[in-house]
PATORVO-873826 format. One record per residue (C-alpha): residue in one letter; residue number from 1; x, y, z. Coordinates in Angstrom, 2 decimals. Example, Ala and Ser with C-alpha at 12.3 -4.5 7.8 and 13.67 -1.06 7.14 Angstrom:
// PATORVO-873826
rest = A, nr = 1, X = 12.30, Y = -4.50, Z = 7.80
rest = S, nr = 2, X = 13.67, Y = -1.06, Z = 7.14
END
This chain:
// PATORVO-873826
rest = M, nr = 1, X = 0.00, Y = 0.00, Z = 0.00
rest = L, nr = 2, X = 2.80, Y = 2.43, Z = 0.88
rest = V, nr = 3, X = 4.56, Y = 1.68, Z = -2.39
rest = G, nr = 4, X = 1.30, Y = 2.23, Z = -4.27
rest = I, nr = 5, X = 0.70, Y = 5.57, Z = -2.54
rest = A, nr = 6, X = 4.27, Y = 6.64, Z = -3.25
rest = L, nr = 7, X = 3.90, Y = 5.76, Z = -6.94
rest = L, nr = 8, X = 0.58, Y = 7.60, Z = -7.13
rest = L, nr = 9, X = 2.09, Y = 10.72, Z = -5.55
rest = A, nr = 10, X = 5.07, Y = 10.53, Z = -7.89
rest = L, nr = 11, X = 2.74, Y = 10.22, Z = -10.88
rest = L, nr = 12, X = 0.71, Y = 13.23, Z = -9.74
rest = I, nr = 13, X = 3.88, Y = 15.26, Z = -9.24
rest = K, nr = 14, X = 5.11, Y = 14.30, Z = -12.71
rest = T, nr = 15, X = 1.77, Y = 15.17, Z = -14.32
rest = F, nr = 16, X = 1.05, Y = 18.46, Z = -12.59
rest = L, nr = 17, X = 4.16, Y = 19.78, Z = -10.82
rest = V, nr = 18, X = 7.67, Y = 18.91, Z = -12.04
rest = Q, nr = 19, X = 9.27, Y = 16.35, Z = -14.30
rest = A, nr = 20, X = 12.88, Y = 15.41, Z = -14.98
rest = F, nr = 21, X = 14.27, Y = 15.65, Z = -18.51
rest = S, nr = 22, X = 17.64, Y = 14.58, Z = -19.86
rest = I, nr = 23, X = 19.68, Y = 16.80, Z = -22.20
rest = P, nr = 24, X = 20.39, Y = 14.72, Z = -25.34
rest = S, nr = 25, X = 22.58, Y = 17.12, Z = -27.36
rest = D, nr = 26, X = 25.05, Y = 20.01, Z = -27.23
rest = S, nr = 27, X = 22.61, Y = 22.63, Z = -28.56
rest = M, nr = 28, X = 22.26, Y = 24.42, Z = -25.21
rest = Q, nr = 29, X = 25.93, Y = 24.59, Z = -24.24
rest = N, nr = 30, X = 27.33, Y = 26.00, Z = -22.06
rest = T, nr = 31, X = 24.14, Y = 26.58, Z = -20.13
rest = L, nr = 32, X = 23.31, Y = 22.88, Z = -20.33
rest = Q, nr = 33, X = 25.62, Y = 19.96, Z = -21.07
rest = R, nr = 34, X = 24.78, Y = 16.69, Z = -22.74
rest = G, nr = 35, X = 23.58, Y = 14.28, Z = -20.04
rest = D, nr = 36, X = 22.41, Y = 16.95, Z = -17.59
rest = R, nr = 37, X = 19.08, Y = 16.29, Z = -15.86
rest = V, nr = 38, X = 16.83, Y = 19.31, Z = -15.53
rest = L, nr = 39, X = 13.63, Y = 19.72, Z = -13.56
rest = V, nr = 40, X = 10.78, Y = 21.27, Z = -15.52
rest = D, nr = 41, X = 7.99, Y = 23.31, Z = -13.94
rest = K, nr = 42, X = 4.73, Y = 21.90, Z = -15.33
rest = L, nr = 43, X = 2.45, Y = 23.61, Z = -12.81
rest = T, nr = 44, X = 2.60, Y = 27.22, Z = -14.05
rest = P, nr = 45, X = 1.09, Y = 26.52, Z = -17.51
rest = W, nr = 46, X = -1.95, Y = 24.99, Z = -15.80
rest = F, nr = 47, X = -2.82, Y = 28.50, Z = -14.57
rest = G, nr = 48, X = -2.73, Y = 29.94, Z = -18.07
rest = A, nr = 49, X = 0.79, Y = 31.39, Z = -17.95
rest = E, nr = 50, X = 2.65, Y = 31.37, Z = -21.24
rest = P, nr = 51, X = 6.43, Y = 31.17, Z = -21.87
rest = E, nr = 52, X = 8.32, Y = 34.43, Z = -21.51
rest = R, nr = 53, X = 11.40, Y = 35.77, Z = -23.24
rest = G, nr = 54, X = 14.64, Y = 34.33, Z = -21.87
rest = E, nr = 55, X = 13.15, Y = 31.21, Z = -20.32
rest = V, nr = 56, X = 14.55, Y = 27.78, Z = -21.11
rest = V, nr = 57, X = 11.61, Y = 25.58, Z = -22.08
rest = V, nr = 58, X = 10.93, Y = 21.98, Z = -22.99
rest = F, nr = 59, X = 8.47, Y = 21.46, Z = -25.84
rest = H, nr = 60, X = 7.15, Y = 18.64, Z = -27.99
rest = D, nr = 61, X = 8.59, Y = 18.26, Z = -31.48
rest = P, nr = 62, X = 6.40, Y = 20.55, Z = -33.67
rest = G, nr = 63, X = 7.00, Y = 18.19, Z = -36.58
rest = G, nr = 64, X = 10.30, Y = 16.97, Z = -38.01
rest = W, nr = 65, X = 12.60, Y = 19.07, Z = -35.86
rest = L, nr = 66, X = 14.35, Y = 16.09, Z = -34.32
rest = G, nr = 67, X = 14.69, Y = 13.89, Z = -37.39
rest = D, nr = 68, X = 17.08, Y = 11.03, Z = -36.88
rest = E, nr = 69, X = 18.34, Y = 12.43, Z = -33.57
rest = T, nr = 70, X = 15.57, Y = 10.54, Z = -31.77
rest = Q, nr = 71, X = 16.90, Y = 7.12, Z = -32.67
rest = Q, nr = 72, X = 17.46, Y = 5.22, Z = -29.44
rest = S, nr = 73, X = 20.47, Y = 3.08, Z = -28.72
rest = D, nr = 74, X = 19.72, Y = -0.60, Z = -28.37
rest = S, nr = 75, X = 20.02, Y = -0.97, Z = -24.61
rest = G, nr = 76, X = 19.28, Y = -4.22, Z = -22.89
rest = P, nr = 77, X = 15.80, Y = -5.23, Z = -21.69
rest = L, nr = 78, X = 16.73, Y = -4.56, Z = -18.05
rest = A, nr = 79, X = 17.84, Y = -1.00, Z = -18.82
rest = R, nr = 80, X = 14.75, Y = -0.38, Z = -20.95
rest = G, nr = 81, X = 12.50, Y = -1.68, Z = -18.16
rest = A, nr = 82, X = 14.20, Y = 0.50, Z = -15.57
rest = Q, nr = 83, X = 13.80, Y = 3.57, Z = -17.78
rest = R, nr = 84, X = 10.09, Y = 2.85, Z = -18.26
rest = V, nr = 85, X = 9.55, Y = 2.67, Z = -14.50
rest = L, nr = 86, X = 11.60, Y = 5.80, Z = -13.78
rest = S, nr = 87, X = 9.95, Y = 7.76, Z = -16.58
rest = F, nr = 88, X = 6.52, Y = 6.70, Z = -15.30
rest = I, nr = 89, X = 7.21, Y = 8.37, Z = -11.96
rest = G, nr = 90, X = 8.97, Y = 11.35, Z = -13.56
rest = L, nr = 91, X = 12.57, Y = 10.62, Z = -12.60
rest = M, nr = 92, X = 13.67, Y = 10.04, Z = -16.19
rest = P, nr = 93, X = 12.34, Y = 11.11, Z = -19.60
rest = S, nr = 94, X = 10.41, Y = 8.59, Z = -21.62
rest = A, nr = 95, X = 12.24, Y = 6.93, Z = -24.50
rest = E, nr = 96, X = 9.12, Y = 7.41, Z = -26.63
rest = E, nr = 97, X = 8.74, Y = 11.15, Z = -25.99
rest = K, nr = 98, X = 10.13, Y = 13.49, Z = -28.66
rest = D, nr = 99, X = 10.92, Y = 16.68, Z = -26.83
rest = L, nr = 100, X = 13.36, Y = 19.52, Z = -27.35
rest = I, nr = 101, X = 14.82, Y = 22.16, Z = -25.05
rest = K, nr = 102, X = 15.64, Y = 25.70, Z = -26.21
rest = R, nr = 103, X = 15.61, Y = 29.28, Z = -24.99
rest = V, nr = 104, X = 12.62, Y = 31.52, Z = -25.75
rest = I, nr = 105, X = 13.86, Y = 34.56, Z = -27.66
rest = A, nr = 106, X = 10.58, Y = 36.12, Z = -28.77
rest = V, nr = 107, X = 6.89, Y = 35.66, Z = -27.94
rest = G, nr = 108, X = 3.61, Y = 36.37, Z = -29.69
rest = G, nr = 109, X = 3.44, Y = 39.90, Z = -31.10
rest = D, nr = 110, X = 7.24, Y = 40.33, Z = -31.19
rest = T, nr = 111, X = 9.34, Y = 40.95, Z = -34.30
rest = V, nr = 112, X = 12.65, Y = 39.10, Z = -34.20
rest = E, nr = 113, X = 15.61, Y = 39.29, Z = -36.58
rest = C, nr = 114, X = 19.34, Y = 38.78, Z = -36.82
rest = Q, nr = 115, X = 21.64, Y = 39.77, Z = -39.69
rest = K, nr = 116, X = 25.07, Y = 38.26, Z = -40.25
rest = G, nr = 117, X = 27.65, Y = 39.93, Z = -38.04
rest = G, nr = 118, X = 25.00, Y = 41.57, Z = -35.90
rest = P, nr = 119, X = 23.07, Y = 40.79, Z = -32.71
rest = V, nr = 120, X = 19.65, Y = 39.25, Z = -32.35
rest = K, nr = 121, X = 17.06, Y = 42.01, Z = -32.20
rest = V, nr = 122, X = 13.62, Y = 41.79, Z = -30.62
rest = N, nr = 123, X = 11.29, Y = 44.65, Z = -31.51
rest = G, nr = 124, X = 14.32, Y = 46.63, Z = -32.65
rest = K, nr = 125, X = 16.21, Y = 46.14, Z = -29.36
rest = A, nr = 126, X = 19.59, Y = 44.40, Z = -29.58
rest = L, nr = 127, X = 20.11, Y = 41.53, Z = -27.14
rest = N, nr = 128, X = 23.40, Y = 41.28, Z = -25.26
rest = E, nr = 129, X = 23.76, Y = 37.50, Z = -25.22
rest = K, nr = 130, X = 27.35, Y = 37.16, Z = -24.04
rest = G, nr = 131, X = 26.18, Y = 35.78, Z = -20.72
rest = Y, nr = 132, X = 24.67, Y = 32.61, Z = -22.15
rest = I, nr = 133, X = 25.63, Y = 31.84, Z = -25.76
rest = F, nr = 134, X = 28.47, Y = 29.38, Z = -26.30
rest = P, nr = 135, X = 31.91, Y = 31.02, Z = -25.89
rest = G, nr = 136, X = 33.33, Y = 31.91, Z = -29.28
rest = G, nr = 137, X = 29.96, Y = 31.50, Z = -30.96
rest = T, nr = 138, X = 28.03, Y = 34.16, Z = -32.85
rest = P, nr = 139, X = 24.37, Y = 35.15, Z = -32.46
rest = C, nr = 140, X = 23.38, Y = 33.96, Z = -35.94
rest = D, nr = 141, X = 26.24, Y = 34.10, Z = -38.47
rest = D, nr = 142, X = 25.59, Y = 30.51, Z = -39.51
rest = K, nr = 143, X = 21.90, Y = 31.20, Z = -40.21
rest = P, nr = 144, X = 20.77, Y = 34.87, Z = -40.35
rest = F, nr = 145, X = 17.02, Y = 35.42, Z = -40.39
rest = G, nr = 146, X = 14.14, Y = 37.84, Z = -40.32
rest = P, nr = 147, X = 12.58, Y = 40.09, Z = -39.60
rest = I, nr = 148, X = 9.87, Y = 37.64, Z = -38.56
rest = K, nr = 149, X = 6.63, Y = 38.57, Z = -36.82
rest = V, nr = 150, X = 5.79, Y = 35.97, Z = -34.19
rest = P, nr = 151, X = 2.03, Y = 35.19, Z = -34.21
rest = E, nr = 152, X = 0.06, Y = 35.33, Z = -30.97
rest = G, nr = 153, X = 0.14, Y = 32.04, Z = -29.10
rest = R, nr = 154, X = 3.53, Y = 31.07, Z = -30.52
rest = I, nr = 155, X = 7.21, Y = 31.51, Z = -29.60
rest = W, nr = 156, X = 10.56, Y = 31.79, Z = -31.38
rest = V, nr = 157, X = 13.25, Y = 29.60, Z = -29.81
rest = M, nr = 158, X = 17.01, Y = 29.28, Z = -30.22
rest = G, nr = 159, X = 19.74, Y = 27.15, Z = -28.69
rest = D, nr = 160, X = 22.52, Y = 28.77, Z = -26.68
rest = H, nr = 161, X = 25.10, Y = 26.99, Z = -28.85
rest = R, nr = 162, X = 23.93, Y = 28.67, Z = -32.04
rest = Q, nr = 163, X = 26.35, Y = 26.88, Z = -34.36
rest = D, nr = 164, X = 25.15, Y = 23.48, Z = -33.07
rest = S, nr = 165, X = 21.41, Y = 24.06, Z = -32.78
rest = L, nr = 166, X = 18.75, Y = 23.31, Z = -35.38
rest = D, nr = 167, X = 16.29, Y = 25.74, Z = -33.84
rest = S, nr = 168, X = 13.58, Y = 28.06, Z = -35.17
rest = R, nr = 169, X = 15.97, Y = 29.45, Z = -37.78
rest = Y, nr = 170, X = 16.17, Y = 26.10, Z = -39.54
rest = H, nr = 171, X = 12.45, Y = 25.32, Z = -39.63
rest = Q, nr = 172, X = 10.95, Y = 28.41, Z = -41.21
rest = N, nr = 173, X = 9.13, Y = 26.20, Z = -43.71
rest = L, nr = 174, X = 6.83, Y = 25.22, Z = -40.83
rest = D, nr = 175, X = 4.91, Y = 28.14, Z = -39.25
rest = N, nr = 176, X = 7.91, Y = 30.42, Z = -39.92
rest = G, nr = 177, X = 9.90, Y = 28.45, Z = -37.38
rest = T, nr = 178, X = 7.64, Y = 29.36, Z = -34.47
rest = V, nr = 179, X = 6.36, Y = 26.90, Z = -31.88
rest = S, nr = 180, X = 2.83, Y = 26.83, Z = -30.47
rest = V, nr = 181, X = 2.64, Y = 27.48, Z = -26.74
rest = D, nr = 182, X = 0.34, Y = 24.45, Z = -26.58
rest = Q, nr = 183, X = 3.38, Y = 22.31, Z = -27.41
rest = V, nr = 184, X = 5.36, Y = 23.64, Z = -24.43
rest = V, nr = 185, X = 5.69, Y = 21.13, Z = -21.58
rest = G, nr = 186, X = 7.07, Y = 23.66, Z = -19.12
rest = R, nr = 187, X = 10.01, Y = 25.80, Z = -18.07
rest = A, nr = 188, X = 13.32, Y = 24.25, Z = -17.03
rest = I, nr = 189, X = 14.03, Y = 25.73, Z = -13.62
rest = V, nr = 190, X = 17.04, Y = 23.85, Z = -12.22
rest = I, nr = 191, X = 19.87, Y = 21.51, Z = -13.18
rest = A, nr = 192, X = 19.37, Y = 18.64, Z = -10.76
rest = W, nr = 193, X = 22.03, Y = 16.18, Z = -11.94
rest = P, nr = 194, X = 24.97, Y = 15.70, Z = -11.82
rest = V, nr = 195, X = 25.31, Y = 17.10, Z = -8.34
rest = D, nr = 196, X = 28.42, Y = 19.16, Z = -9.14
rest = R, nr = 197, X = 26.43, Y = 21.06, Z = -11.78
rest = W, nr = 198, X = 23.43, Y = 21.90, Z = -9.61
rest = S, nr = 199, X = 22.20, Y = 25.41, Z = -10.41
rest = T, nr = 200, X = 19.07, Y = 27.35, Z = -11.22
rest = L, nr = 201, X = 18.17, Y = 28.58, Z = -14.72
rest = P, nr = 202, X = 17.20, Y = 32.26, Z = -14.33
rest = V, nr = 203, X = 16.13, Y = 34.62, Z = -17.11
rest = P, nr = 204, X = 19.17, Y = 36.63, Z = -18.33
rest = G, nr = 205, X = 19.12, Y = 40.34, Z = -17.59
rest = T, nr = 206, X = 19.17, Y = 41.32, Z = -21.28
rest = F, nr = 207, X = 15.50, Y = 40.36, Z = -21.49
rest = D, nr = 208, X = 14.63, Y = 42.90, Z = -18.78
rest = Q, nr = 209, X = 15.83, Y = 45.94, Z = -20.72
rest = P, nr = 210, X = 13.29, Y = 48.77, Z = -21.10
rest = G, nr = 211, X = 11.27, Y = 48.91, Z = -24.28
rest = L, nr = 212, X = 11.79, Y = 45.27, Z = -25.26
rest = G, nr = 213, X = 8.08, Y = 44.44, Z = -25.24
rest = A, nr = 214, X = 6.23, Y = 44.82, Z = -28.52
rest = A, nr = 215, X = 3.59, Y = 46.95, Z = -26.79
rest = A, nr = 216, X = 6.08, Y = 49.10, Z = -24.93
rest = S, nr = 217, X = 5.92, Y = 51.93, Z = -27.46
rest = M, nr = 218, X = 2.18, Y = 52.12, Z = -26.90
rest = A, nr = 219, X = 2.47, Y = 52.22, Z = -23.12
rest = P, nr = 220, X = 2.60, Y = 56.04, Z = -22.65
rest = S, nr = 221, X = -0.50, Y = 56.65, Z = -24.75
rest = A, nr = 222, X = -2.26, Y = 53.72, Z = -23.12
rest = L, nr = 223, X = -1.42, Y = 55.01, Z = -19.67
rest = G, nr = 224, X = -2.49, Y = 58.49, Z = -20.70
rest = F, nr = 225, X = -5.80, Y = 57.17, Z = -21.93
rest = A, nr = 226, X = -6.31, Y = 55.16, Z = -18.73
rest = G, nr = 227, X = -5.55, Y = 58.22, Z = -16.63
rest = A, nr = 228, X = -7.80, Y = 60.45, Z = -18.69
rest = V, nr = 229, X = -10.89, Y = 58.25, Z = -18.37
rest = P, nr = 230, X = -11.58, Y = 59.03, Z = -14.66
rest = I, nr = 231, X = -11.04, Y = 62.77, Z = -15.29
rest = V, nr = 232, X = -13.42, Y = 62.81, Z = -18.25
rest = L, nr = 233, X = -16.06, Y = 60.96, Z = -16.24
rest = W, nr = 234, X = -15.61, Y = 63.32, Z = -13.28
rest = R, nr = 235, X = -15.96, Y = 66.43, Z = -15.51
rest = R, nr = 236, X = -19.03, Y = 64.98, Z = -17.21
rest = R, nr = 237, X = -20.60, Y = 64.24, Z = -13.80
rest = R, nr = 238, X = -19.75, Y = 67.78, Z = -12.66
rest = L, nr = 239, X = -21.37, Y = 69.36, Z = -15.73
rest = V, nr = 240, X = -24.52, Y = 67.30, Z = -15.23
rest = R, nr = 241, X = -24.75, Y = 68.32, Z = -11.58
rest = K, nr = 242, X = -24.12, Y = 71.97, Z = -12.48
rest = A, nr = 243, X = -26.95, Y = 71.86, Z = -14.97
rest = R, nr = 244, X = -29.16, Y = 70.56, Z = -12.15
rest = G, nr = 245, X = -28.01, Y = 73.33, Z = -9.83
rest = T, nr = 246, X = -25.71, Y = 71.30, Z = -7.58
rest = V, nr = 247, X = -21.93, Y = 71.19, Z = -7.66
rest = D, nr = 248, X = -19.56, Y = 69.03, Z = -5.54
END
């Protein structure tokens, strides 16, 4: 009974809270190394939250992104059985799941671009990516792109090791390379294994720069309109009362 309860709790945690995923490639170096185990927050999306710029997310293959990279090595039956059990309770990824892990660069409504020799730009703002892209790598010299308008409900993703990542840039024949937020499993929040690599996965500061949001340029007028509404209503109420012979 105790074992059954423990398995049930583990299954619930895997389904609704967190799940472990293994890093299968070098596309997210040096942030993530091949073989790292990351814990993915699956709870937040249940409350309607969508991925944000700078987050590292796990998502289902939108269609043909993985190709032959998903071929599994022929491990023995004991190893395959152990993986099935551990994946069932969320301690290992399933061998049948086709998932990828990348960094969100742009979200719905954003315009993203990158010309050879230049930085990635989101809504015209250059991103300083030195803190997370692979040392010696370039933002996009191997595959320049854009400008691309990201549709609502979709995201543009890129690997941190740009010269070793078949990310949104390489799949523009399918939805312009964007990924539906419905395909996102969750945000990777911590490197849990190996122990000597334990660390959190915060959003880099470059994504907090002022004016990065697509709607930022509209903010002053929007705020002005919001502030004007109470004044207009107050003046209208005052004029009506004055016409009736009473004034506040």
